[in-house]
N, C-alpha and C positions, 0 to 999 in steps of 0.2 A: 504494500499499501504507498502510496506516496500523498507528499501534498506539496503540491506545484503553487509556486509564487511567482516564477520569473515572469518576464514579459512575454505574451502571446495573444497572437489577435486571429481572429476568425477565419480572416483572409487569409493566412497561412497553410490550413488544413481542407477548407471547403474545396477545394479544386479536386482532393481526393476522392469525389464523390460525383464528379461531373459525368461521371460516365462507368457502368460497371464490364463495359467492352462488348466487342462483337465477334461471332465468328461468319466463316465464310456463307455460313446457310440462314443466317438472322440479321435483324436491325440491331443496332446499338441499341442498350435500355439503360433509360436514367439512373444514377448512383441515387442509391435510398440509404436512409438510415433511421430505423424503428427504437424510438427513447420513451420509455416510460417514466415518470413523476409521481411518485408516491410520495405525499406528508402524513404526518403522525400529527394528530393530533391538530387543536387549533393553533397550535406554536408559531405554522409560517402562514401566509395567505398563498393557497394551492392555484388559485386565477394568476394572480400576481406572476408567479415563480414560471406560469405556465405562458403567458402572454409576453412576460419580458425574456423569455428563451427562444419564443418562436419569432419574434420580431428580432431578436438577436440574428438568428440564422437569416432571415429576410433580409436584413438591409446589406447581407454579404452576395444576396443574387442567390439564394435557395428559394425554394416553395415551401410551404410549410401546412399541413395539415393534422388539426388538434380534433382529438375528442377527449372530452371533459365529463367525469363522473361527478354532477353538481347537481345538490337539490337545494343548497342556501347560497346567498349573495356573502361576497361579490363572484361573478364567474366571469369567462374568458368574455363572453358577449357583453358584460358591463365596460371590461377593457378595450373592445374593440368597438364601443361607442354607440351600440345597441338601443334603441331606444326602448322606454320600461316595458312596455307591453309583450315585447322579444324577451329581455333579460329575466323577467319577473317569472315567466311562463311555468320551469319545473317547480318553481316553490308554491306553484297554485297545483298543479299536475304533476304527481311523479312520472308521468307517461309521456312528458311533453318533450318533443325534442326539436330544440330549436337549430337551426344553422345558418351560417351567414359566412362573408368573405371582410377584407382588408387589404386596402391597397395592391388589391389585385394578385398577392404573393403568397397571403395567408388565407386557409377555409377551415373553418371550426365550426364544430356540432358539440350541444351539450342536454344531457338529459341526467335525470336521480336515476333512472332505469335502466342498468345496462342491455337487455333486452332491446329497448327503442332503439339504438344505433343502429340494428338491421334495417331500418326503413330509409336510412341515412343515403341519401344520393347529391354529393357534390359537383362543385362547376369545376367543366374543366381543369387542368393544370397547364402552367404556359409550359410549351414545349421546349425540352430540352435543357431545362434546370434540374441539379441536383434535388432530392425531396429527401426532407425530414420529417415522417411520422410521429407525431407526440401524443401521450395518452397521459391525462392526469385525472389522480384517483385519492380518496383519504388509504393510508394504510390498512388494508384488511384487517380483521382479528386474527389470531394465528390459525384457530380452529378454523377457520372460512378459507384462510388466504388459499391455499392449494385447489379449492374450488373454484374460487374467484379469479385466479391469474390465470386458469386453464380457460374459462369463457370470454375474459379479456383476450388472451391470445388469438381466439378466432373472430371474436368481433373487431377487431385491429384490421384485419381483412379490407373493410369496408372502406379505408382512408387509401386503398392502395390502388395506382390507377394500374398497376401489372396484372389486375385481375386474380389474385392470389388468394383463391377461394379456402385454402384448406389451413390458413391462420398464418399469422406472422409472429414469430419468437421476436423478442427483442434483442437488439442488439448492444444497447447500454440502458441501465436502470437505474434512476436516481431516488434516493432516500433522505427526502430532507425533514429534520424535526430539530426544535431548537428548548432551550431550557431544559425542563424535566422529560422530555418529549425525543430530545437526542438518542436516547437509550434504546426508546422503539424504534426508531429508524435504524439504530445498528443490527437490531433485531430480526427485523426486516429483511436486511440485507443479508443475514447469514441462513433465513430460510428460502431466499429465492438462488442463494447458488447452487444448492441441489437440483431445483426445479429448471434452470436457467444456467447450465454450466458454461456455457460460450458467449452469455451476455457481459459485458464490462459492466462493474458496477461501480457506481461514485455516491457515496455519503457528502451533504452538507445541513453544516451544523452551526451554533453561534459560538461555539469553542473550539478553539485550535486544538487543544490537545484530545478532544475527542475522539479522536481517528487512530489514535495510536490503538492498537489490535484489534482493529474492525475489521471487517471481510472487504473493505471497500478497496479497488483500483486506485482511486482517488478519491481524496478529501479536501473539498471549500469549504471556508468559512465565508459567511455572510456576513459582510462589511458592517458594524455598529451604525454607519449613518444610511442604511439602506429602509425606506420608509415603503409601504404598501399603503398608499393616501387611496381614499376613496373620492378625494377634490377633483382630480383629474380623470376623468373619463377616455382614459386613453392609456396605449401599454407603456411601462416604464421602459427606460431606455440608459441607464445606469451600467456602467462597466462592467461590472458584475455580471449581466448576464451574456456580454458575449464573451467572458472569462469562461463561462459555466458551457457554453454552446461549443466553442474552441476545444474545451478541454473532453469534452463528450467527444466530437469528432476525433480527436487526436485519441483516444483510449480505446475508442472502435476501429480507425484504423490501424492500429498497432498491431490488435488482436487479428482482423483480416489479414495483415501482412504474415501474422505466424501459422496462419492455417494455411495460408498457401504455401508457405514455405514447407512446412511439415509434409503437406499432399505431393510437392514437388520430388521430395526425397522419399516418400513412401514407395 
């Protein structure tokens, strides 16, 4: 596990996902990365984290699809400027599915009911741009985690423009928790290691020392001045989100290169 504080930009690593290549018999496919953001308790604002990470990707030329499991406020619809009739819908009806787009680069959907996402039919993605698929959800209770994560993996295929109907396992999993919930975030990561051994795992907390001895490949510390304000109905743009997005692509690309190396030498 490492804690990275060295200068790094998303632009340095986003090129790794421009294309996954092509053979003589098929067209090139857009590069993509599937990322899960699990937030423990109410110690962090899940929608704020998802919206900030998504827009960090988008500002460097990536297209982004977000699925947020949320029945309470705020949600990603709030931060992307949706009108009250839209962002309040899941708080009134748990089966409501709300979707929208932001700046032609981010498409999003949110609901309190995981099964509702099967109805999602999003806008077409910009051609050629690398694609980040984000799922944002509360850390499930330990006894429910295995069943929930299996269901989420299948549901994520609704965001994939390559038509992967068999489900989409995560390339990276982020567990975020501050204060007393940092321990819950660490425990969640320990549980997903067995379920998704090929996924990179990242821990986000407010304590620089909380990553020691954890299951994380990387630990990021939330800056003390980061505020998830309700005042501005727009996605956050603090440097922390660019660092998180770059770190995610970096650990994913490292694992992919390692897997390719092992395959080549098999």
